[in-house]
C-alpha positions in Angstrom: 21.4 71.9 235.8 22.5 69.3 233.4 24.4 70.5 230.3 23.2 69.4 227.0 25.1 66.7 225.3 27.2 67.3 222.5 25.4 65.3 219.6 26.2 65.3 215.8 24.0 64.4 213.0 24.7 60.7 213.3 23.6 60.7 217.1 20.5 62.8 216.1 19.4 60.2 213.5 20.2 57.2 215.8 18.0 59.1 218.6 15.3 59.6 216.1 15.4 56.1 214.9 15.3 54.4 218.3 12.6 56.8 219.5 10.3 55.6 216.8 11.3 52.0 217.2 13.4 50.9 220.2 13.5 47.3 218.9 15.6 48.1 215.9 18.4 45.4 215.6 21.9 47.4 215.6 22.2 46.1 212.1 19.1 47.8 211.0 19.8 50.9 213.0 23.1 51.1 211.4 21.6 50.8 208.2 18.7 53.3 208.7 21.5 55.9 209.8 24.1 55.2 207.1 27.0 53.9 209.5 28.9 50.9 209.9 27.1 48.4 212.6 30.3 48.7 214.7 30.1 52.4 214.7 26.4 52.4 215.8 26.8 50.2 218.4 29.7 52.3 219.8 27.5 55.4 219.4 24.7 53.9 221.1 26.7 52.9 224.1 28.2 56.4 224.4 24.4 57.9 224.4 23.6 55.4 227.1 26.8 55.9 228.9 26.3 59.8 228.8 22.7 59.8 230.0 21.0 60.8 226.8 19.5 57.4 226.4 17.9 56.5 229.9 16.1 53.2 228.9 13.9 51.4 226.7 10.2 50.6 227.0 7.1 48.9 226.0 3.9 50.7 225.3 0.7 48.7 226.4 -2.7 49.3 225.6 -4.6 49.9 228.9 -8.0 48.8 227.4 -6.4 45.6 226.5 -5.5 44.9 230.4 -8.9 46.0 231.4 -8.3 49.5 232.1 -10.0 51.4 229.5 -10.8 54.6 231.3 -7.6 56.9 231.6 -7.7 60.4 233.3 -5.1 62.9 234.8 -5.8 63.8 238.4 -4.3 67.4 239.3 -3.7 67.2 243.0 -3.0 69.9 245.5 -1.4 69.1 248.9 -0.9 71.2 252.0 1.3 71.9 253.3 3.6 71.3 250.3 7.0 70.6 252.0 9.7 68.1 251.3 9.1 65.9 254.3 5.5 65.3 252.7 6.5 65.1 249.0 8.5 61.7 249.2 5.7 59.7 251.2 3.1 61.2 248.8 5.0 60.0 245.6 5.6 56.6 247.1 2.0 56.2 247.8 1.0 57.5 244.3 3.4 55.1 242.6 2.2 52.1 244.6 -1.2 52.5 243.0 -1.8 49.9 240.4 -3.7 52.4 238.4 -0.9 54.9 238.2 0.9 55.3 234.6 2.9 58.4 235.5 3.5 61.3 238.0 4.7 64.6 237.5 5.5 67.2 240.2 4.4 70.6 238.9 4.6 74.3 239.5 1.3 76.4 239.5 -2.0 75.9 241.2 -1.7 72.2 241.5 1.2 70.4 242.8 1.0 67.1 241.0 -0.5 65.4 238.1 -1.1 61.7 238.0 -2.1 59.7 234.9 -4.2 56.6 235.8 -6.0 54.0 234.0 -9.0 52.4 235.5 -11.7 49.9 234.8 -14.7 52.4 234.6 -16.1 55.4 236.2 -16.8 53.9 239.5 -13.3 52.4 239.7 -11.8 55.9 239.1 -14.2 57.4 241.8 -13.2 54.9 244.3 -9.4 55.5 243.5 -9.9 59.3 243.8 -11.9 59.0 247.0 -9.9 56.2 248.9 -6.5 56.7 247.6 -6.4 60.4 247.1 -8.9 62.6 249.0 -8.9 60.3 252.1 -5.1 61.4 252.7 -4.9 64.4 255.3 -2.5 66.3 253.1 -4.6 66.3 249.7 -6.6 69.5 249.8 -8.1 69.0 246.2 -8.1 66.8 243.4 -9.3 67.9 239.9 -10.1 64.9 237.2 -9.8 65.3 233.5 -10.8 62.2 231.5 -8.7 61.2 228.4 -10.4 60.9 225.2 -7.5 60.1 223.1 -4.0 60.2 223.1 -1.4 60.9 220.0 2.4 60.4 220.6 4.5 63.2 219.9 7.7 63.1 217.5 10.8 62.2 218.6 12.7 64.5 220.9 15.7 66.1 219.6 17.7 69.2 220.7 16.7 72.8 219.6 18.0 73.7 216.2 21.4 75.6 216.5 20.3 78.3 214.3 22.0 78.6 211.2 21.1 82.1 210.1 
């Protein structure tokens, strides 16, 4: 298990600001968190090098790309063995509809977030790309009505009494 990084209040303000807007220029970020631009740049580089910041991304609207119907597919595979997991993961990530993939514990083995053109496209995806596979024993589909982003992720509070 990875040990949590040692983060001070400036690091936490940097992480919070970047999670709210990863496009902030270093000068803007420095002003936001109250440090000099050179200090801010050093801090951000240290957060990247230590693996706390793992990348920067762009959020897109699937509907604007012709894929307005989103769903979570809960998939059970049998047998659930390492030799089967890697090829299955590669297959799922190779589907253009796949937005995310999680390996789970519990009744289902995987959760796949997909975005499709319509209900027919979702049905085709489930039948042709998933249930047609020999190792897939069950697919449960939940449509996504709406999504709200969470707050920036920061370490748990370090109890102050």
